[in-house]
N, C-alpha and C positions, 0 to 999 in steps of 0.2 A: 338134238345131240346132247345138250346139257341135261335135259330131263333124264335121258337114258343113263348118262354118267352117274348122276346122283341116285337114280333108281337101282342101279346095279352095285352100288357101293355097300360095303359091309357095315355092320353096326359098330365095329371097332373104329373104322375110319370116320364115320359120322360123329362118334363120341369124341374122338381126338380133335376133329375140326371144331366142333361146338365148344369143347373145353378150351382150346387155344383161343378162339374168338372171345370167350368169356374172360379169360385171364388177361388178354390184351386190353379189353374194355375196362376191366377193374384197374389195371395198371395206369391207363390214361386218366381215369377219374382220380386215382390216388396222386398222380403227378399234378393235376390241376389243384387239388385240395392242398397238397404239400407246398406247392409254390405260392398259392394264394395266402396261406397262413405262415409262410416263411419257416416251415418245418422241414429242415434239411434231411432229417432221418426218414421222414415219410416219403419225401421226394426220391431219396436214394433207394428205399425199399421198393418203390413203384417201378424202378428200372429193372430190378430183379424179377418182379412179377411179369413185366412185359417180355423180358428175356425168356422166362419159362414158357410163356405163351408162344413165342416164336419157335422155341425148341420143340414144343408139342406139335406145332404146325409142320415142321420139317419131318418129324416122326410120322405124322399122318400121311405126308406125301410119299414117304418110303413104303409105308404099309400099302397104300393104294398102288404104287408102282409094282410091288411084288404081286399083288392080286391081278393086275393087268398082264404082267409077264406070264403068270400061271395060265391065264385065260388064252393067251396067244399060243402057248405050247400045245394046247389041247386041240 
């Protein structure tokens, strides 16, 4: 089931998912570095990066939902 889901996903969806995961990972790394070095600006910036990753993830879910809906109508 999971293999079929990923195999039938569009390039746009895969790009959004990997982009979101990348941004969230970068944000977590920035959070660790910012808090370890007591750099409040970097720690705050990391929250925006994580937030952008989460927004991209939601956009990816919307894109995939629309694709599934189109497939069900056919």
